[in-house]
VEXDODO-103244 format. One record per residue (C-alpha): residue in three letters; residue number from 1; y, x, z. Coordinates in steps of 0.02 Angstrom, whole numbers, plus 50000, padded with zeros to 5 digits. Last residue first. Layout:
<atoms>
residuo ALA; num NUM; yy Y; xx X; zz Z
...
</atoms>
This chain:
<atoms>
residuo GLU; num 405; yy 54312; xx 45294; zz 53317
residuo VAL; num 404; yy 54463; xx 45178; zz 53319
residuo GLU; num 403; yy 54539; xx 45186; zz 53488
residuo GLU; num 402; yy 54707; xx 45256; zz 53431
residuo ALA; num 401; yy 54737; xx 45104; zz 53322
residuo ARG; num 400; yy 54731; xx 45000; zz 53479
residuo ILE; num 399; yy 54599; xx 44858; zz 53473
residuo ARG; num 398; yy 54570; xx 44687; zz 53423
residuo VAL; num 397; yy 54390; xx 44656; zz 53366
residuo GLN; num 396; yy 54302; xx 44590; zz 53202
residuo GLU; num 395; yy 54122; xx 44557; zz 53157
residuo GLY; num 394; yy 54089; xx 44507; zz 52973
residuo THR; num 393; yy 53936; xx 44617; zz 52971
residuo GLU; num 392; yy 53966; xx 44699; zz 52811
residuo MET; num 391; yy 54155; xx 44682; zz 52801
residuo ASP; num 390; yy 54181; xx 44757; zz 52980
residuo LYS; num 389; yy 54354; xx 44685; zz 53031
residuo LEU; num 388; yy 54480; xx 44782; zz 53132
residuo THR; num 387; yy 54627; xx 44680; zz 53201
residuo ILE; num 386; yy 54765; xx 44802; zz 53254
residuo VAL; num 385; yy 54857; xx 44831; zz 53417
residuo GLY; num 384; yy 55029; xx 44861; zz 53482
residuo GLU; num 383; yy 55041; xx 44682; zz 53562
residuo LYS; num 382; yy 55201; xx 44629; zz 53470
residuo MET; num 381; yy 55136; xx 44715; zz 53311
residuo GLU; num 380; yy 54967; xx 44625; zz 53319
residuo ASP; num 379; yy 55052; xx 44466; zz 53337
residuo GLU; num 378; yy 55170; xx 44495; zz 53199
residuo GLY; num 377; yy 55027; xx 44534; zz 53081
residuo VAL; num 376; yy 54913; xx 44687; zz 53049
residuo ILE; num 375; yy 54738; xx 44666; zz 52983
residuo VAL; num 374; yy 54637; xx 44826; zz 52961
residuo VAL; num 373; yy 54485; xx 44798; zz 52840
residuo TYR; num 372; yy 54329; xx 44902; zz 52849
residuo LYS; num 371; yy 54190; xx 44947; zz 52727
residuo PHE; num 370; yy 54284; xx 44919; zz 52573
residuo GLY; num 369; yy 54180; xx 44875; zz 52424
residuo ARG; num 368; yy 54328; xx 44839; zz 52305
residuo ARG; num 367; yy 54260; xx 44658; zz 52275
residuo ASN; num 366; yy 54259; xx 44644; zz 52468
residuo ALA; num 365; yy 54437; xx 44703; zz 52483
residuo PHE; num 364; yy 54492; xx 44574; zz 52351
residuo ASP; num 363; yy 54404; xx 44437; zz 52433
residuo LEU; num 362; yy 54484; xx 44489; zz 52602
residuo GLN; num 361; yy 54660; xx 44490; zz 52511
residuo LYS; num 360; yy 54628; xx 44316; zz 52433
residuo ARG; num 359; yy 54580; xx 44250; zz 52607
residuo LEU; num 358; yy 54725; xx 44331; zz 52701
residuo ASN; num 357; yy 54855; xx 44245; zz 52583
residuo GLY; num 356; yy 54920; xx 44329; zz 52426
residuo LYS; num 355; yy 55014; xx 44474; zz 52362
residuo ARG; num 354; yy 54924; xx 44648; zz 52334
residuo LEU; num 353; yy 54999; xx 44813; zz 52389
residuo SER; num 352; yy 54867; xx 44840; zz 52527
residuo LEU; num 351; yy 54893; xx 45004; zz 52622
residuo GLU; num 350; yy 54737; xx 45119; zz 52589
residuo VAL; num 349; yy 54678; xx 45219; zz 52728
residuo THR; num 348; yy 54548; xx 45366; zz 52725
residuo LYS; num 347; yy 54514; xx 45409; zz 52915
residuo GLY; num 346; yy 54529; xx 45585; zz 52996
residuo LYS; num 345; yy 54602; xx 45537; zz 53152
residuo ALA; num 344; yy 54780; xx 45580; zz 53096
residuo ARG; num 343; yy 54742; xx 45461; zz 52948
residuo LEU; num 342; yy 54717; xx 45319; zz 53068
residuo VAL; num 341; yy 54878; xx 45351; zz 53165
residuo GLU; num 340; yy 54975; xx 45365; zz 53001
residuo ALA; num 339; yy 54905; xx 45200; zz 52942
residuo VAL; num 338; yy 54961; xx 45112; zz 53103
residuo LYS; num 337; yy 55133; xx 45198; zz 53083
residuo LEU; num 336; yy 55139; xx 45117; zz 52906
residuo ALA; num 335; yy 55087; xx 44949; zz 52975
residuo TYR; num 334; yy 55224; xx 44957; zz 53106
residuo PRO; num 333; yy 55353; xx 44986; zz 52975
residuo ILE; num 332; yy 55285; xx 44858; zz 52860
residuo VAL; num 331; yy 55274; xx 44713; zz 52994
residuo ASP; num 330; yy 55392; xx 44578; zz 52931
residuo GLY; num 329; yy 55244; xx 44464; zz 52885
residuo PHE; num 328; yy 55067; xx 44506; zz 52858
residuo PRO; num 327; yy 55003; xx 44682; zz 52823
residuo ILE; num 326; yy 54826; xx 44712; zz 52760
residuo LEU; num 325; yy 54758; xx 44901; zz 52780
residuo PHE; num 324; yy 54593; xx 44932; zz 52690
residuo TYR; num 323; yy 54499; xx 45069; zz 52783
residuo VAL; num 322; yy 54393; xx 45183; zz 52672
residuo PRO; num 321; yy 54222; xx 45231; zz 52737
residuo GLU; num 320; yy 54179; xx 45414; zz 52759
residuo GLU; num 319; yy 54004; xx 45452; zz 52697
residuo GLU; num 318; yy 54034; xx 45420; zz 52511
residuo LYS; num 317; yy 53862; xx 45395; zz 52433
residuo PRO; num 316; yy 53802; xx 45546; zz 52343
residuo VAL; num 315; yy 53849; xx 45546; zz 52155
residuo GLU; num 314; yy 53696; xx 45550; zz 52045
residuo VAL; num 313; yy 53689; xx 45693; zz 51917
residuo LEU; num 312; yy 53641; xx 45707; zz 51735
residuo LEU; num 311; yy 53788; xx 45664; zz 51632
residuo ALA; num 310; yy 53900; xx 45766; zz 51756
residuo LEU; num 309; yy 53798; xx 45918; zz 51707
residuo ARG; num 308; yy 53853; xx 45902; zz 51527
residuo GLU; num 307; yy 54036; xx 45870; zz 51577
residuo VAL; num 306; yy 54044; xx 46022; zz 51687
residuo GLY; num 305; yy 53974; xx 46150; zz 51570
residuo VAL; num 304; yy 53941; xx 46297; zz 51686
residuo ALA; num 303; yy 53990; xx 46471; zz 51617
residuo PHE; num 302; yy 53913; xx 46630; zz 51647
residuo GLY; num 301; yy 53947; xx 46814; zz 51688
residuo LEU; num 300; yy 53921; xx 46996; zz 51657
residuo ALA; num 299; yy 54018; xx 47163; zz 51660
residuo PRO; num 298; yy 54008; xx 47344; zz 51626
residuo ALA; num 297; yy 54172; xx 47429; zz 51666
residuo SER; num 296; yy 54225; xx 47576; zz 51561
residuo PRO; num 295; yy 54416; xx 47574; zz 51581
residuo GLY; num 294; yy 54527; xx 47446; zz 51492
residuo GLY; num 293; yy 54585; xx 47456; zz 51314
residuo PHE; num 292; yy 54505; xx 47286; zz 51258
residuo GLU; num 291; yy 54353; xx 47380; zz 51195
residuo GLU; num 290; yy 54328; xx 47452; zz 51361
residuo VAL; num 289; yy 54326; xx 47292; zz 51448
residuo LEU; num 288; yy 54212; xx 47214; zz 51306
residuo HIS; num 287; yy 54078; xx 47351; zz 51324
residuo ASP; num 286; yy 53953; xx 47300; zz 51454
residuo TYR; num 285; yy 53944; xx 47113; zz 51402
residuo ARG; num 284; yy 53799; xx 47043; zz 51501
residuo GLY; num 283; yy 53737; xx 46855; zz 51497
residuo GLY; num 282; yy 53788; xx 46675; zz 51508
residuo ALA; num 281; yy 53734; xx 46498; zz 51503
residuo ILE; num 280; yy 53744; xx 46338; zz 51606
residuo VAL; num 279; yy 53707; xx 46165; zz 51542
residuo ALA; num 278; yy 53606; xx 46218; zz 51391
residuo SER; num 277; yy 53538; xx 46086; zz 51275
residuo GLY; num 276; yy 53380; xx 45969; zz 51269
residuo LEU; num 275; yy 53483; xx 45834; zz 51356
residuo GLU; num 274; yy 53342; xx 45779; zz 51481
residuo GLU; num 273; yy 53251; xx 45945; zz 51496
residuo SER; num 272; yy 53419; xx 46024; zz 51529
residuo VAL; num 271; yy 53418; xx 46208; zz 51477
residuo VAL; num 270; yy 53487; xx 46349; zz 51585
residuo GLU; num 269; yy 53524; xx 46484; zz 51463
residuo PHE; num 268; yy 53504; xx 46673; zz 51480
residuo VAL; num 267; yy 53566; xx 46841; zz 51402
residuo THR; num 266; yy 53526; xx 47013; zz 51476
residuo ARG; num 265; yy 53557; xx 47160; zz 51361
residuo THR; num 264; yy 53729; xx 47158; zz 51274
residuo TYR; num 263; yy 53837; xx 47005; zz 51228
residuo TYR; num 262; yy 54009; xx 47026; zz 51142
residuo ASP; num 261; yy 53962; xx 46945; zz 50977
residuo LEU; num 260; yy 53959; xx 46768; zz 51043
residuo GLY; num 259; yy 53831; xx 46625; zz 51004
residuo ARG; num 258; yy 53693; xx 46659; zz 51122
residuo VAL; num 257; yy 53540; xx 46763; zz 51067
residuo LEU; num 256; yy 53386; xx 46670; zz 51127
residuo HIS; num 255; yy 53249; xx 46698; zz 50995
residuo PRO; num 254; yy 53131; xx 46794; zz 51110
residuo ASN; num 253; yy 53137; xx 46655; zz 51240
residuo GLU; num 252; yy 53063; xx 46722; zz 51400
residuo VAL; num 251; yy 53032; xx 46581; zz 51522
residuo TYR; num 250; yy 53099; xx 46572; zz 51705
residuo SER; num 249; yy 53060; xx 46520; zz 51878
residuo VAL; num 248; yy 53164; xx 46596; zz 52019
residuo GLY; num 247; yy 53063; xx 46642; zz 52168
residuo LEU; num 246; yy 53179; xx 46782; zz 52218
residuo SER; num 245; yy 53051; xx 46915; zz 52195
residuo ASP; num 244; yy 53010; xx 46850; zz 52027
residuo LEU; num 243; yy 53187; xx 46857; zz 51985
residuo LEU; num 242; yy 53201; xx 47042; zz 52045
residuo ARG; num 241; yy 53044; xx 47087; zz 51940
residuo LYS; num 240; yy 53124; xx 47004; zz 51782
residuo VAL; num 239; yy 53286; xx 47100; zz 51806
residuo GLU; num 238; yy 53195; xx 47260; zz 51831
residuo SER; num 237; yy 53095; xx 47238; zz 51672
residuo TYR; num 236; yy 53260; xx 47199; zz 51576
residuo HIS; num 235; yy 53341; xx 47363; zz 51643
residuo ARG; num 234; yy 53184; xx 47473; zz 51618
residuo GLU; num 233; yy 53172; xx 47407; zz 51435
residuo CYS; num 232; yy 53359; xx 47437; zz 51410
residuo GLU; num 231; yy 53348; xx 47618; zz 51458
residuo GLU; num 230; yy 53190; xx 47651; zz 51350
residuo CYS; num 229; yy 53265; xx 47571; zz 51199
residuo LEU; num 228; yy 53229; xx 47398; zz 51161
residuo TYR; num 227; yy 53154; xx 47355; zz 50985
residuo ASP; num 226; yy 53012; xx 47242; zz 51027
residuo THR; num 225; yy 53122; xx 47143; zz 51157
residuo THR; num 224; yy 53235; xx 47087; zz 51010
residuo ARG; num 223; yy 53082; xx 46998; zz 50933
residuo PRO; num 222; yy 53061; xx 47006; zz 50739
residuo ALA; num 221; yy 53063; xx 46840; zz 50658
residuo GLU; num 220; yy 52898; xx 46736; zz 50661
residuo LYS; num 219; yy 52972; xx 46570; zz 50708
residuo VAL; num 218; yy 53125; xx 46604; zz 50597
residuo ALA; num 217; yy 53090; xx 46482; zz 50459
residuo GLU; num 216; yy 53041; xx 46345; zz 50566
residuo LYS; num 215; yy 53203; xx 46344; zz 50663
residuo CYS; num 214; yy 53294; xx 46368; zz 50493
residuo THR; num 213; yy 53215; xx 46206; zz 50425
residuo GLU; num 212; yy 53243; xx 46114; zz 50584
residuo VAL; num 211; yy 53428; xx 46149; zz 50589
residuo LYS; num 210; yy 53486; xx 46200; zz 50766
residuo CYS; num 209; yy 53527; xx 46377; zz 50717
residuo ASP; num 208; yy 53523; xx 46505; zz 50861
residuo LEU; num 207; yy 53405; xx 46634; zz 50766
residuo VAL; num 206; yy 53526; xx 46621; zz 50619
residuo ARG; num 205; yy 53667; xx 46675; zz 50737
residuo LEU; num 204; yy 53577; xx 46849; zz 50754
residuo PRO; num 203; yy 53610; xx 46884; zz 50566
residuo ASN; num 202; yy 53800; xx 46891; zz 50584
residuo ARG; num 201; yy 53873; xx 46940; zz 50418
residuo GLU; num 200; yy 53715; xx 46968; zz 50311
residuo LYS; num 199; yy 53612; xx 46821; zz 50374
residuo ARG; num 198; yy 53760; xx 46712; zz 50414
residuo ASP; num 197; yy 53792; xx 46666; zz 50230
residuo LYS; num 196; yy 53613; xx 46599; zz 50205
residuo CYS; num 195; yy 53630; xx 46522; zz 50381
residuo VAL; num 194; yy 53767; xx 46410; zz 50330
residuo ASP; num 193; yy 53679; xx 46356; zz 50170
residuo CYS; num 192; yy 53523; xx 46310; zz 50266
residuo LEU; num 191; yy 53376; xx 46434; zz 50268
residuo LYS; num 190; yy 53206; xx 46408; zz 50185
residuo GLU; num 189; yy 53267; xx 46504; zz 50021
residuo SER; num 188; yy 53308; xx 46647; zz 50134
residuo VAL; num 187; yy 53139; xx 46682; zz 50200
residuo GLY; num 186; yy 53113; xx 46858; zz 50144
residuo SER; num 185; yy 53295; xx 46905; zz 50168
residuo LEU; num 184; yy 53285; xx 46847; zz 50338
residuo PHE; num 183; yy 53153; xx 46971; zz 50383
residuo GLY; num 182; yy 53246; xx 47110; zz 50314
residuo VAL; num 181; yy 53407; xx 47058; zz 50400
residuo LEU; num 180; yy 53302; xx 47047; zz 50562
residuo ALA; num 179; yy 53229; xx 47225; zz 50540
residuo GLU; num 178; yy 53404; xx 47299; zz 50511
residuo ARG; num 177; yy 53474; xx 47207; zz 50660
residuo TYR; num 176; yy 53333; xx 47271; zz 50773
residuo ALA; num 175; yy 53369; xx 47449; zz 50723
residuo PRO; num 174; yy 53557; xx 47436; zz 50749
residuo ARG; num 173; yy 53526; xx 47351; zz 50924
residuo CYS; num 172; yy 53441; xx 47499; zz 51000
residuo VAL; num 171; yy 53578; xx 47618; zz 51045
residuo LYS; num 170; yy 53720; xx 47492; zz 51051
residuo CYS; num 169; yy 53619; xx 47389; zz 51177
residuo GLY; num 168; yy 53478; xx 47280; zz 51189
residuo LEU; num 167; yy 53473; xx 47093; zz 51160
residuo SER; num 166; yy 53378; xx 47052; zz 51315
residuo ASN; num 165; yy 53305; xx 46877; zz 51338
residuo ILE; num 164; yy 53304; xx 46739; zz 51467
residuo GLU; num 163; yy 53269; xx 46550; zz 51475
residuo ILE; num 162; yy 53290; xx 46448; zz 51634
residuo ARG; num 161; yy 53225; xx 46273; zz 51634
residuo ALA; num 160; yy 53307; xx 46121; zz 51695
residuo LYS; num 159; yy 53280; xx 45960; zz 51792
residuo VAL; num 158; yy 53453; xx 45923; zz 51884
residuo ASN; num 157; yy 53448; xx 45890; zz 52075
residuo LEU; num 156; yy 53627; xx 45952; zz 52087
residuo ALA; num 155; yy 53582; xx 46075; zz 52225
residuo LYS; num 154; yy 53435; xx 46130; zz 52109
residuo VAL; num 153; yy 53546; xx 46145; zz 51966
residuo ILE; num 152; yy 53673; xx 46258; zz 52045
residuo GLU; num 151; yy 53544; xx 46361; zz 52141
residuo ASP; num 150; yy 53457; xx 46412; zz 51977
residuo SER; num 149; yy 53627; xx 46461; zz 51907
residuo ILE; num 148; yy 53666; xx 46569; zz 52064
residuo LYS; num 147; yy 53490; xx 46652; zz 52043
residuo ILE; num 146; yy 53538; xx 46692; zz 51859
residuo ILE; num 145; yy 53697; xx 46775; zz 51917
residuo GLU; num 144; yy 53596; xx 46871; zz 52051
residuo ALA; num 143; yy 53465; xx 46932; zz 51942
residuo ASP; num 142; yy 53596; xx 47001; zz 51823
residuo ALA; num 141; yy 53684; xx 47088; zz 51960
residuo VAL; num 140; yy 53521; xx 47162; zz 52024
residuo PRO; num 139; yy 53493; xx 47238; zz 51860
residuo GLN; num 138; yy 53638; xx 47364; zz 51908
residuo ASP; num 137; yy 53780; xx 47383; zz 51780
residuo ALA; num 136; yy 53920; xx 47321; zz 51897
residuo GLY; num 135; yy 54110; xx 47351; zz 51863
residuo PHE; num 134; yy 54157; xx 47163; zz 51826
residuo ILE; num 133; yy 54066; xx 47017; zz 51889
residuo GLU; num 132; yy 54110; xx 46854; zz 51806
residuo ALA; num 131; yy 54094; xx 46659; zz 51848
residuo GLY; num 130; yy 54154; xx 46523; zz 51737
residuo ILE; num 129; yy 54177; xx 46341; zz 51776
residuo GLN; num 128; yy 54192; xx 46252; zz 51616
residuo HIS; num 127; yy 54281; xx 46092; zz 51557
residuo PHE; num 126; yy 54286; xx 46008; zz 51382
residuo GLN; num 125; yy 54428; xx 45972; zz 51258
residuo ARG; num 124; yy 54353; xx 45950; zz 51086
residuo TYR; num 123; yy 54205; xx 45856; zz 51181
residuo ARG; num 122; yy 54042; xx 45907; zz 51240
residuo GLY; num 121; yy 53944; xx 45804; zz 51360
residuo ALA; num 120; yy 53857; xx 45709; zz 51223
residuo GLN; num 119; yy 53931; xx 45760; zz 51056
residuo PRO; num 118; yy 54105; xx 45781; zz 50981
residuo ARG; num 117; yy 54093; xx 45875; zz 50815
residuo GLU; num 116; yy 54188; xx 46037; zz 50837
residuo HIS; num 115; yy 54371; xx 46089; zz 50853
residuo ARG; num 114; yy 54347; xx 46192; zz 51012
residuo PHE; num 113; yy 54453; xx 46187; zz 51175
residuo MET; num 112; yy 54418; xx 46241; zz 51347
residuo PRO; num 111; yy 54478; xx 46153; zz 51508
residuo GLY; num 110; yy 54480; xx 46225; zz 51683
residuo GLU; num 109; yy 54392; xx 46327; zz 51812
residuo TYR; num 108; yy 54384; xx 46507; zz 51858
residuo PHE; num 107; yy 54283; xx 46633; zz 51951
residuo ILE; num 106; yy 54298; xx 46811; zz 52003
residuo ARG; num 105; yy 54176; xx 46948; zz 52073
residuo HIS; num 104; yy 54256; xx 47120; zz 52060
residuo TYR; num 103; yy 54190; xx 47295; zz 52072
residuo PRO; num 102; yy 54239; xx 47475; zz 52110
residuo ARG; num 101; yy 54391; xx 47425; zz 52203
residuo GLU; num 100; yy 54581; xx 47394; zz 52179
residuo ALA; num 99; yy 54604; xx 47500; zz 52022
residuo PHE; num 98; yy 54491; xx 47388; zz 51917
residuo LEU; num 97; yy 54608; xx 47245; zz 51955
residuo ARG; num 96; yy 54734; xx 47314; zz 51851
residuo ASN; num 95; yy 54827; xx 47157; zz 51821
residuo GLN; num 94; yy 54823; xx 47175; zz 51628
residuo ILE; num 93; yy 54645; xx 47239; zz 51631
residuo TYR; num 92; yy 54558; xx 47106; zz 51735
residuo ALA; num 91; yy 54675; xx 46971; zz 51662
residuo ARG; num 90; yy 54618; xx 47018; zz 51487
residuo VAL; num 89; yy 54435; xx 47020; zz 51534
residuo ALA; num 88; yy 54462; xx 46838; zz 51614
residuo GLY; num 87; yy 54550; xx 46779; zz 51457
residuo ALA; num 86; yy 54405; xx 46840; zz 51354
residuo THR; num 85; yy 54271; xx 46764; zz 51473
residuo GLY; num 84; yy 54344; xx 46594; zz 51472
residuo GLU; num 83; yy 54298; xx 46498; zz 51313
residuo PRO; num 82; yy 54377; xx 46409; zz 51171
residuo ARG; num 81; yy 54557; xx 46458; zz 51233
residuo LEU; num 80; yy 54702; xx 46361; zz 51147
residuo ALA; num 79; yy 54760; xx 46484; zz 51026
residuo LEU; num 78; yy 54917; xx 46579; zz 50981
residuo ARG; num 77; yy 54969; xx 46666; zz 50826
residuo ARG; num 76; yy 55150; xx 46740; zz 50837
residuo GLY; num 75; yy 55272; xx 46670; zz 50717
residuo LYS; num 74; yy 55420; xx 46689; zz 50842
residuo LYS; num 73; yy 55437; xx 46505; zz 50869
residuo ASP; num 72; yy 55244; xx 46492; zz 50916
residuo GLU; num 71; yy 55111; xx 46488; zz 50793
residuo PHE; num 70; yy 54953; xx 46383; zz 50801
residuo VAL; num 69; yy 54767; xx 46407; zz 50823
residuo PHE; num 68; yy 54643; xx 46271; zz 50892
residuo MET; num 67; yy 54474; xx 46370; zz 50869
residuo GLU; num 66; yy 54329; xx 46288; zz 50797
residuo LYS; num 65; yy 54292; xx 46349; zz 50620
residuo GLN; num 64; yy 54299; xx 46530; zz 50589
residuo VAL; num 63; yy 54328; xx 46589; zz 50768
residuo ILE; num 62; yy 54207; xx 46472; zz 50849
residuo ASP; num 61; yy 54077; xx 46484; zz 50703
residuo THR; num 60; yy 54062; xx 46675; zz 50728
residuo ALA; num 59; yy 54104; xx 46795; zz 50595
residuo GLU; num 58; yy 54268; xx 46851; zz 50669
residuo GLY; num 57; yy 54180; xx 46900; zz 50836
residuo ILE; num 56; yy 54195; xx 46828; zz 51008
residuo SER; num 55; yy 54294; xx 46972; zz 51078
residuo ARG; num 54; yy 54408; xx 47031; zz 50931
residuo GLU; num 53; yy 54439; xx 46843; zz 50866
residuo PHE; num 52; yy 54463; xx 46783; zz 51046
residuo LEU; num 51; yy 54602; xx 46910; zz 51090
residuo ASP; num 50; yy 54670; xx 46888; zz 50911
residuo ALA; num 49; yy 54725; xx 46708; zz 50948
residuo PHE; num 48; yy 54839; xx 46762; zz 51082
residuo GLU; num 47; yy 54811; xx 46661; zz 51242
residuo VAL; num 46; yy 54846; xx 46484; zz 51287
residuo VAL; num 45; yy 54753; xx 46391; zz 51434
residuo PRO; num 44; yy 54815; xx 46521; zz 51557
residuo LEU; num 43; yy 54693; xx 46586; zz 51695
residuo ILE; num 42; yy 54685; xx 46531; zz 51868
residuo ILE; num 41; yy 54578; xx 46657; zz 51975
residuo GLU; num 40; yy 54455; xx 46611; zz 52104
residuo GLU; num 39; yy 54364; xx 46742; zz 52219
residuo PHE; num 38; yy 54182; xx 46747; zz 52214
residuo ASN; num 37; yy 54108; xx 46783; zz 52394
residuo TYR; num 36; yy 53927; xx 46728; zz 52358
residuo SER; num 35; yy 53949; xx 46572; zz 52469
residuo LYS; num 34; yy 54116; xx 46548; zz 52367
residuo LEU; num 33; yy 54009; xx 46524; zz 52206
residuo ILE; num 32; yy 53895; xx 46400; zz 52293
residuo LYS; num 31; yy 54048; xx 46296; zz 52353
residuo ARG; num 30; yy 54129; xx 46303; zz 52185
residuo VAL; num 29; yy 53974; xx 46239; zz 52097
residuo THR; num 28; yy 53947; xx 46099; zz 52213
residuo ASP; num 27; yy 54131; xx 46038; zz 52201
residuo SER; num 26; yy 54140; xx 46050; zz 52015
residuo VAL; num 25; yy 53976; xx 45950; zz 51998
residuo HIS; num 24; yy 54032; xx 45816; zz 52125
residuo ARG; num 23; yy 54206; xx 45817; zz 52047
residuo PHE; num 22; yy 54140; xx 45777; zz 51877
residuo LYS; num 21; yy 54015; xx 45644; zz 51954
residuo LYS; num 20; yy 54163; xx 45559; zz 52040
residuo LEU; num 19; yy 54270; xx 45575; zz 51884
residuo ASP; num 18; yy 54130; xx 45477; zz 51785
residuo GLU; num 17; yy 54127; xx 45348; zz 51914
residuo GLY; num 16; yy 54310; xx 45311; zz 51896
residuo PHE; num 15; yy 54409; xx 45420; zz 51783
residuo ILE; num 14; yy 54406; xx 45556; zz 51650
residuo ASP; num 13; yy 54517; xx 45527; zz 51494
residuo HIS; num 12; yy 54460; xx 45594; zz 51328
residuo PHE; num 11; yy 54487; xx 45717; zz 51190
residuo GLY; num 10; yy 54366; xx 45728; zz 51051
residuo ARG; num 9; yy 54460; xx 45610; zz 50938
residuo PRO; num 8; yy 54649; xx 45607; zz 50989
residuo ALA; num 7; yy 54695; xx 45500; zz 51136
residuo GLN; num 6; yy 54753; xx 45326; zz 51087
residuo PHE; num 5; yy 54939; xx 45262; zz 51073
residuo GLU; num 4; yy 54975; xx 45082; zz 51013
residuo GLN; num 3; yy 55136; xx 45056; zz 50942
residuo SER; num 2; yy 55253; xx 44916; zz 50973
residuo MET; num 1; yy 55341; xx 44834; zz 50828
</atoms>
């Protein structure tokens, strides 16, 4: 009995039009990042599990519920990466990139894995393009990262709003945490069961809860920006001033906290108006490199949700047409040479592997939407030419392959 195999829930194939949109998003983001001189790095998909537990935070939903964790043959706990920043920090330290120059701009692309309920644009295997700047504490770096995010959605013609906030630092965060815990204790009966547990272990996560009762309960919660120390206030004000000077529109969201423990000071999200969820998000994490055993290196970055953006984009019509080459008779060697000539001229050529008469081949080419058909028979081979047919106008000419413009 044959067995039918299917991909596990939350894991999916990307092909056809979906793949075209996926590549359009990826190519657009990569082009913009390279224009800012970000250098690519390829990171492993598997890391030691404690890398994420230490960086993301043991009390986060990702670590407690969503990581794919397994043991290797030596009993070491490994994990499929749920996000990219921790691995980027590990690579920055392990490869001693900090010794090369004062700051680094890097970016990476690839799959991430979280065992969560599949939803629109977010599967258990999903793809992100992440960008990080290591060794920069200036507000201009924050503004530049947010400006890049703004350029991405505009280049993709996606309607979105940028939300920003400041979470403060180690100096001012404790006072805010104390005030927030006190507030949450007063509205505890209105919180969902998960947030009742969160309010002591990870109170900032309550502000990020999507349950309506929780969202209503925290409307009057203390604002992080009311507790900023003088240095954090100066930093945040300068970020906003620079964004204004760049013409980047944004709104301040006092409840924007992000879901990871390592963030400090500036955090932001680019929220799709159509999806109602973030398609780009990030912020500053000034202490993570040092906490991992590296030097003091303030850092910041963001991640682009490729699948989510792919839901929102229209793929530009391909400018370069495809030439469909149909060989007839004992002409395959000649047809292959014709294909080489056309490809050398920058053309995209598909050699027909379909059997059938010319009419069936042309019908097939028409259904596939090919702009041009190249017909090569024994007569064409003897004369050293091809028959080039325009599928839109029906016109056809006999010319040498080298003469195709």
